[in-house]
C-alpha positions in Angstrom: -4.3 26.1 0.4 -5.6 24.9 3.5 -3.9 21.5 3.4 -0.7 23.5 2.5 -1.2 25.7 5.7 -1.5 22.6 7.4 1.5 20.9 6.2 3.4 23.9 7.2 2.4 23.7 10.6 2.9 20.3 10.8 6.4 20.6 9.4 7.1 23.4 12.4 6.2 21.1 14.8 8.2 18.1 13.5 11.2 20.2 12.4 11.9 21.3 16.4 14.8 19.7 18.0 13.1 17.7 20.3 10.6 16.3 18.1 13.5 15.5 15.4 15.5 13.8 18.3 12.2 11.4 18.8 11.8 11.1 15.5 15.6 9.9 14.9 15.4 7.5 18.3 12.2 6.2 17.0 13.6 5.2 13.4 17.0 3.7 15.3 14.4 1.6 17.6 12.6 0.4 14.7 15.5 -0.5 12.5 17.0 -2.5 15.4 13.9 -4.5 16.3 13.4 -5.1 12.4 16.8 -6.4 12.2 16.8 -8.7 15.3 14.2 -11.7 15.0 11.8 -12.2 17.8 11.3 -8.7 18.8 8.8 -7.1 17.1 7.1 -3.7 16.7 4.4 -4.7 19.0 6.2 -6.0 22.1 8.6 -3.1 22.0 5.9 -0.4 21.8 4.4 -1.8 24.1 7.2 -2.0 26.3 7.9 2.3 25.6 4.1 3.2 26.1 4.6 4.0 29.7 7.7 6.0 28.5 4.9 8.3 27.2 3.8 9.1 30.4 6.7 11.9 30.9 6.9 12.8 27.1 4.8 15.4 25.1 1.8 13.6 23.4 3.4 14.6 20.0 7.0 13.7 20.9 5.1 10.5 21.9 3.4 9.1 19.0 6.1 10.7 16.7 8.5 8.1 18.3 6.2 5.1 18.4 5.2 6.1 14.6 9.2 5.9 14.0 9.6 2.5 15.7 6.4 0.8 13.4 7.7 2.0 10.2 11.0 1.6 10.8 10.9 -1.7 11.7 9.4 -2.3 8.1 12.8 -1.3 7.1 14.8 -3.2 9.2 13.1 -6.4 8.6 14.5 -6.3 5.3 18.3 -6.2 5.7 18.6 -9.6 8.0 16.1 -11.1 5.5 18.0 -10.3 2.5 21.5 -11.1 3.8 20.9 -14.1 6.2 17.3 -15.3 5.0 16.3 -14.4 8.5 13.4 -11.8 8.6 13.3 -9.7 11.5 9.8 -8.4 10.8 6.5 -11.2 9.8 6.0 -8.8 7.0 9.9 -9.3 5.8 9.2 -12.8 5.2 8.6 -12.3 1.2 11.8 -10.5 1.0 13.7 -13.4 1.6 12.5 -15.6 -1.4 14.1 -13.0 -4.4 15.9 -11.0 -1.7 18.5 -13.4 -0.4 18.9 -14.8 -3.6 20.0 -11.6 -5.1 22.6 -11.4 -2.4 23.8 -15.3 -3.0 24.2 -14.1 -6.2 26.6 -11.4 -5.3 24.0 -8.7 -5.8 23.5 -7.8 -1.8 24.0 -4.2 -2.0 21.8 -3.6 -5.1 19.1 -5.7 -3.5 19.3 -3.4 -0.3 19.2 -0.3 -2.2 16.2 -1.6 -4.1 14.5 -2.3 -0.9 15.6 1.2 0.8 14.3 3.2 -2.4 11.2 1.0 -2.5 10.6 1.8 1.2 11.2 5.2 1.1 9.0 5.8 -2.4 6.2 4.0 -0.8 6.4 5.7 2.6 6.5 9.2 1.0 3.4 8.3 -1.2 1.4 6.6 1.9 1.9 9.7 3.9 0.9 11.9 1.3 -2.0 9.8 0.9 -2.7 10.2 4.4 -2.4 14.0 4.7 -4.8 14.6 1.3 -7.8 12.1 2.4 -7.4 12.5 6.0 -9.5 15.9 6.2 -12.4 14.6 4.2 -12.5 11.5 5.7 -12.8 13.4 9.2 -15.6 15.6 8.0 -17.7 12.6 7.0 -16.9 11.2 10.7 -18.3 14.0 12.4 -21.9 13.3 11.2 -21.3 9.6 12.9 -23.8 9.2 16.0 -23.3 6.4 18.5 -24.8 3.8 16.6 -22.8 4.8 13.3 -19.7 4.5 15.7 -21.1 1.3 17.2 -21.8 -0.5 13.6 -18.3 0.9 12.4 -16.5 -1.3 15.4 -18.6 -3.9 14.0 -17.4 -3.9 10.9 -13.7 -3.5 12.3 -14.0 -6.2 14.0 -15.2 -8.6 11.3 -12.8 -7.0 8.8 -10.1 -8.0 11.6 -11.3 -11.6 11.9 -11.8 -11.8 7.9 -8.1 -10.8 7.2 -6.6 -12.4 10.7 -4.0 -14.9 9.4 -4.6 -18.6 10.7 -7.6 -20.1 11.7 -11.1 -18.2 11.4 -13.0 -19.6 14.0 -10.0 -19.3 16.3 -9.5 -15.6 15.5 -13.4 -15.2 16.2 -12.9 -16.9 19.7 -9.9 -14.2 20.4 -12.0 -11.6 19.7 -14.9 -12.6 21.7 -12.1 -13.2 25.1 -11.1 -9.6 24.2 -14.4 -8.4 24.3 -15.1 -10.2 27.3 -11.9 -8.9 29.0 -12.9 -5.1 28.0 -15.8 -5.4 29.9 -13.9 -6.1 33.5 -14.0 -3.3 35.9 -16.3 -0.6 37.1 -19.3 0.1 34.7 -19.5 4.1 33.6 -23.1 4.2 33.9 -24.1 2.3 36.8 -20.8 2.7 39.3 -21.0 -1.2 40.0 -17.8 -3.2 39.8 -18.5 -6.1 37.1 -16.2 -9.1 36.6 -13.6 -8.3 39.3 -13.9 -11.6 41.5 -13.6 -9.3 44.4 -10.1 -8.0 43.7 -9.7 -4.5 44.3 -7.2 -4.0 41.7 -9.4 -5.0 38.9 -12.0 -2.4 39.7 -10.4 -0.4 37.3 -10.5 -2.8 34.0 -7.4 -4.8 32.9 -4.9 -2.4 31.3 -4.6 -3.2 27.2 -0.6 -2.3 27.7 -0.2 -4.9 30.6 -2.0 -7.9 28.6 0.3 -6.6 25.7 3.4 -6.7 27.1 2.4 -10.2 28.6 1.0 -11.6 25.1 3.2 -10.0 22.8 6.4 -9.6 25.2 6.9 -12.3 27.9 5.1 -15.0 25.6 7.6 -14.1 22.4 10.5 -14.2 24.8 9.3 -17.6 25.6 8.9 -18.6 22.2 12.4 -17.6 21.0 13.9 -19.3 24.1 12.2 -22.7 23.5 13.7 -23.1 20.1 16.9 -24.2 19.4 19.4 -21.0 18.4 19.8 -21.4 15.0 22.4 -19.2 13.5 23.6 -18.9 10.0 26.9 -17.7 8.7 26.8 -13.7 7.8 28.6 -12.8 4.9 30.3 -9.3 5.0 30.6 -9.1 0.9 28.0 -6.9 0.2 28.7 -5.2 -2.8 28.2 -1.9 -4.8 25.0 -0.4 -3.3 23.7 1.0 -6.9 21.6 -1.4 -8.5 22.2 -1.8 -12.7 19.9 -0.4 -15.5 18.0 -3.9 -15.8 17.3 -4.1 -12.1 16.3 -0.5 -11.6 13.5 -1.1 -14.9 12.1 -4.2 -13.3 12.2 -2.7 -10.1 10.7 0.3 -10.6 7.0 -0.8 -12.0 6.7 -3.3 -9.2 7.7 -0.6 -6.9 4.8 1.6 -8.0 2.5 -1.4 -7.9 3.5 -2.3 -4.4 2.9 1.2 -3.2 -0.5 1.4 -4.8 -1.5 -2.2 -3.5 -0.1 -1.4 0.1 -1.7 2.0 0.3 -5.2 0.5 -0.1 -4.6 -2.8 2.0 -3.2 -0.9 4.8 -6.9 1.0 5.6 -8.1 -2.3 5.9 -8.8 -3.5 9.7 -6.5 -6.6 10.3 -4.5 -6.5 6.8 -1.7 -4.3 7.4 1.9 -4.7 6.2 2.4 -8.7 6.2 -0.8 -9.3 3.9 0.4 -6.2 1.4 3.3 -7.7 1.3 2.2 -11.3 0.4 -0.5 -9.7 -2.1 2.3 -7.8 -3.9 4.4 -10.9 -4.7 1.2 -12.6 -5.6 0.4 -9.6 -8.2 3.9 -9.1 -9.3 3.8 -13.2 -10.4 0.9 -13.3 -11.8 1.3 -10.5 -14.2 5.0 -11.2 -15.3 6.2 -12.4 -18.5 8.9 -14.6 -16.5 7.2 -16.2 -13.5 9.9 -19.0 -13.5 12.7 -16.3 -12.6 10.6 -15.4 -8.9 12.2 -16.9 -6.3 15.9 -16.5 -8.0 16.6 -12.9 -7.5 14.1 -11.2 -9.5 14.3 -7.6 -8.5 10.6 -7.3 -9.1 9.7 -9.8 -6.3 11.5 -7.5 -3.6 10.6 -4.5 -5.0 6.9 -5.0 -4.8 6.5 -6.5 -1.5 8.9 -4.0 0.2 7.1 -1.3 -1.2 4.1 -2.7 -0.3 4.7 -3.3 3.6 6.0 0.3 4.1 3.1 1.7 2.2 0.5 -0.1 4.3 2.5 0.6 7.7 1.8 4.4 6.7 -1.8 4.4 5.6 -2.8 2.0 8.5 -3.0 5.4 10.8 -5.5 6.8 8.4 -8.9 5.0 10.1 -6.9 5.7 13.6 -6.5 9.4 12.9 -9.8 9.9 11.6 -12.2 7.6 13.0 -10.6 6.7 16.1 -10.4 2.7 15.0 -7.3 0.8 15.3 -7.0 -1.7 12.4 -4.3 -3.9 13.8 -2.1 -4.5 17.0 0.0 -1.7 16.6 -2.7 1.1 16.0 -4.5 -0.5 19.5 -1.3 0.6 21.3 -1.3 3.9 19.4 -4.9 4.4 20.8 -3.4 3.6 24.4 -0.7 6.4 23.9 -3.4 8.9 23.1 -5.5 8.3 26.1 -2.7 8.6 28.7 -2.9 12.1 27.5 -6.4 12.1 27.8 -6.8 12.7 24.0 -9.7 10.8 22.1 -8.8 9.0 19.4 -11.1 10.1 15.9 -12.2 13.0 13.8 -11.8 15.6 16.8 -8.1 15.3 17.1 -7.7 17.3 13.7 -9.5 20.3 14.7 -8.6 20.1 19.1 -5.1 19.2 18.7 -4.2 20.3 15.0 -0.3 20.6 16.3 -0.3 16.6 17.1 -2.2 15.6 13.7 -0.4 17.6 11.4 3.3 17.1 13.6 2.7 13.4 13.2 2.1 13.3 9.5 4.8 15.8 9.1 7.2 13.7 10.9 6.5 10.6 8.9 8.5 12.4 5.4 11.2 13.2 7.6 11.2 9.6 9.5 11.3 8.2 6.1 14.2 10.3 4.8 15.8 9.4 7.9 15.7 5.4 7.7 17.3 6.0 4.0 20.0 7.8 5.5 20.6 5.2 8.4 19.7 2.1 7.1 22.4 1.7 4.2 25.7 3.4 5.5 24.8 1.4 9.1 24.0 -2.1 7.5 27.6 -3.3 9.1 26.3 -2.5 12.4 22.7 -4.1 12.2 24.4 -7.4 10.7 27.2 -7.0 13.4 24.0 -7.0 15.9 22.8 -10.6 14.6 25.8 -12.3 16.1 24.7 -11.5 20.0 23.2 -15.0 21.4 19.3 -14.1 22.1 20.0 -15.4 25.5 22.0 -12.6 26.1 19.6 -10.3 24.9 15.9 -11.4 26.7 16.9 -10.8 30.6 17.0 -6.9 29.0 13.8 -7.4 27.4 12.2 -8.9 30.9 13.5 -6.0 32.6 12.0 -3.5 30.4 8.7 -5.1 30.2 8.7 -5.6 34.2 9.7 -1.7 34.7 7.3 -0.5 31.9 4.1 -2.7 33.6 5.3 -1.4 37.1 5.5 2.4 36.0 1.8 2.4 34.4 0.4 2.4 38.1 3.1 1.5 40.8 1.5 -1.7 41.1 2.8 -4.8 41.6 -0.1 -6.6 40.9 0.4 -5.5 37.3 3.5 -7.3 37.0 1.2 -10.5 38.1 -1.2 -10.0 35.3 1.3 -9.6 32.8 3.2 -12.7 33.9 -0.2 -14.8 33.4 -0.9 -13.6 30.6 2.6 -14.0 29.1 2.3 -17.9 30.1 -1.3 -17.6 28.7 0.0 -16.0 25.2 2.6 -18.5 25.0 0.0 -21.5 25.7 -2.1 -19.6 22.7 1.1 -19.6 20.7 1.5 -23.2 20.3 -2.3 -23.5 19.9 -2.0 -20.7 16.6 -4.1 -18.8 17.9 -2.8 -14.9 17.5 -2.6 -12.5 19.9 -3.7 -9.2 17.6 -7.0 -10.0 17.3 -7.5 -10.2 21.3 -5.7 -6.7 22.1 -8.0 -5.3 19.3 -11.2 -6.7 21.2 -10.0 -5.8 24.4 -9.9 -1.6 22.7 -12.6 -1.8 21.0 -14.8 -3.3 23.7 -15.4 -0.4 26.4 -15.9 1.9 23.0 -18.3 -0.9 21.5 -20.3 -1.2 25.0 -20.4 2.7 25.5 -21.8 3.8 22.0 -24.1 0.7 21.7 -25.6 2.1 25.2 -25.8 5.4 24.3 -27.5 4.7 20.8 -30.2 3.1 22.8 -31.0 5.7 25.2 -31.4 8.3 22.2 -33.6 6.0 20.7 -35.4 5.4 23.8 -34.4 1.1 23.9 -35.3 0.9 19.8 -33.0 -1.5 18.7 -34.4 -0.6 15.3 -31.9 2.5 15.5 -28.7 0.7 14.3 -30.8 -0.2 11.0 -33.2 2.5 10.5 -30.4 5.3 10.5 -29.1 4.8 6.6 -25.1 5.4 7.2 -25.4 2.6 10.3 -27.1 -0.2 8.1 -24.8 0.4 5.4 -21.7 -0.4 7.8 -23.6 -3.6 9.5 -24.5 -4.8 5.7 -20.8 -4.5 4.9 -20.1 -6.6 8.0 -22.8 -9.0 6.9 -21.2 -9.5 3.7 -18.2 -9.8 4.7 -18.8 -12.8 6.7 -20.8 -14.2 4.2 -17.6 -13.6 1.3 -15.7 -15.9 3.6 -17.9 -18.4 4.4 -18.2 -19.5 0.3 -16.1 -22.6 -0.2 -13.5 -20.8 -2.9 -12.9 -17.7 -0.8 -12.2 -19.8 2.3 -10.0 -22.2 0.5 -8.1 -18.9 -0.9 -8.0 -17.5 2.2 -6.4 -20.5 4.1 -3.8 -20.6 0.9 -3.2 -17.4 1.4 -2.4 -17.1 5.5 -2.4 -20.6 7.0 0.1 -21.9 4.8 2.7 -19.5 4.7 2.8 -20.2 8.7 
């Protein structure tokens, strides 16, 4: 009964004209950035983060969430029609989705992707609504030691599940933790690592770093590559899958939804890992594996359902424990702290309208995306004909205005430019920016809980292993490290991630 009352509160909040408008805006922007290659949800949310200063907290988070899961929808449109995945998680969609389009079944492929995404999004949001309250109750039992151990587990998980080289991911996490130490020590009031620069005494704003590493660096990457536009077919065909396609897609959709819902909760996993894992699963259990890569509906429905389910369930650790599982969730933490809202279990009790309004808006947003995507396919595809050299000045302008509006300080623009150049160099060295952002966000929180735990235990480091829950989390983190060090696991990880790049 409590759940129904909470959902009633959520829908009463989400159905206000203002919040519906921001949900629609988020869905449209999300679909747009999903369609356009080279513009992802992370730089877009980073650019729009300053906008949340002037928005009510609930409206701002609803819009940012709509951008995130809207990008999962939009990425499939161009992946199917022109073999250009607008989002990383849509890379797998190209394999069978584009082949269906080449076989004259583009409309059916788009419909399967949309229906799978809608089903997965609704189911995953239901899981979020059902499991968030009990998880939040458990989180209330956490002390500083448990929170520190949980963050250690989150960072270890982010490293293990990050794509690319494991040593490079570890280095990026550590660098993020070090950057998080810049600024004034909250306990002693002493400025640390500021190099005598007054602007660094308040620390490095993670939104500035995110805009540089993800926004400007992405622009440099795209401009460095030769623009390769493919011919876009206007022959979409009927938007209705036939019975055979539905019969093959439906079980894959259910399996992808369940798999994506589980993997989305893991730190660092998210939509990309879920889509690849779903495709691998479907191919392994299929009686006709030779059909995959040639236009098999199951090879499209499974990954599309998995990446959308993962996008929704990645909110679970953020809203219940205050731990961001990926770069987008780290930016959501920033959006909440802008409004002096501490992410974690207390959000449910202190800001119930925000928590349940956000969950209700996800159902509404998924419905909006189905309505938006299929009728507007022609419009989205026409956007692909816009040269990137026309788009990038606008992106640079948004980044600059956004960074300046954070503190009205030109110094932040310089910092963004520096991290833009550094981020471009990192991309050439195949170093991911997401682990760095997680380290930067979690670093100050880890330090605060670490020092608080030691103060409460009078300097006894054993407090982290004598408290059962804290010890269990640390053992789990150590087990992940040992597992990934095993030769067979390491080889499988490299096959899954490194070769996909």
